[in-house]
C-alpha positions as CSV (number, residue, x, y, z in Angstrom):
1,X,-10.4,-118.3,144.8
2,X,-12.8,-118.4,141.4
3,X,-13.8,-121.5,140.0
4,X,-13.0,-121.5,136.1
5,X,-16.1,-123.5,135.4
6,X,-18.5,-120.7,136.6
7,X,-18.8,-117.1,135.7
8,X,-20.9,-114.4,137.5
9,X,-23.9,-112.9,136.1
10,X,-22.1,-109.5,135.3
11,X,-19.4,-111.5,133.5
12,X,-22.0,-113.5,131.5
13,X,-23.6,-110.1,130.5
14,X,-20.4,-109.1,129.3
15,X,-19.7,-112.5,127.4
16,X,-23.0,-112.4,125.8
17,X,-22.8,-108.7,124.7
18,X,-19.2,-108.6,123.7
19,X,-18.0,-104.9,123.2
20,X,-21.4,-103.7,124.9
21,X,-22.7,-105.7,127.7
22,X,-26.2,-106.7,128.0
23,X,-28.0,-105.6,131.4
24,X,-28.5,-108.0,134.1
25,X,-32.4,-107.3,133.5
26,X,-31.9,-108.4,129.8
27,X,-30.1,-111.5,130.9
28,X,-32.8,-112.7,133.4
29,X,-35.4,-112.0,130.6
30,X,-33.4,-114.2,128.4
31,X,-33.3,-116.8,131.4
32,X,-37.0,-116.5,131.5
33,X,-37.4,-116.9,127.9
34,X,-35.1,-120.0,127.7
35,X,-32.3,-118.3,125.6
36,X,-29.9,-118.3,128.4
37,X,-29.1,-120.9,131.2
38,X,-30.3,-120.4,134.7
39,X,-28.0,-119.2,137.3
40,X,-27.0,-121.8,140.1
41,X,-26.6,-121.1,143.7
42,X,-23.2,-122.5,144.5
43,X,-23.6,-121.5,148.1
44,X,-25.9,-119.6,150.3
45,X,-25.3,-116.0,148.8
46,X,-23.3,-116.9,145.7
47,X,-24.9,-117.2,142.3
48,X,-22.9,-118.4,139.2
49,X,-23.5,-119.5,135.7
50,X,-21.7,-122.7,134.4
51,X,-19.5,-121.4,131.5
52,X,-20.0,-124.6,129.4
53,X,-23.8,-123.9,129.6
54,X,-23.6,-120.3,128.6
55,X,-21.2,-121.2,125.8
56,X,-23.4,-123.8,124.6
57,X,-26.6,-121.4,124.9
58,X,-24.7,-118.9,122.6
59,X,-23.4,-121.4,120.1
60,X,-27.1,-122.6,119.8
61,X,-28.2,-118.9,119.2
62,X,-25.8,-118.4,116.5
63,X,-26.7,-121.5,114.5
64,X,-30.4,-120.7,114.9
65,X,-30.2,-117.4,113.0
């Protein structure tokens, strides 16, 4: 069962890119630069991103243009 509060890295790339998803490498560069939230390890081999933090980062990015 998937938690609606979290998204996968691939889903985050699709959300960020819209009709043309960004690559996973671009996402991780954005994390390193502070543009996107850092993924969390929700279990041993499961990495997810909080949906609320991702939306917050995207809204901040739109407001900063």
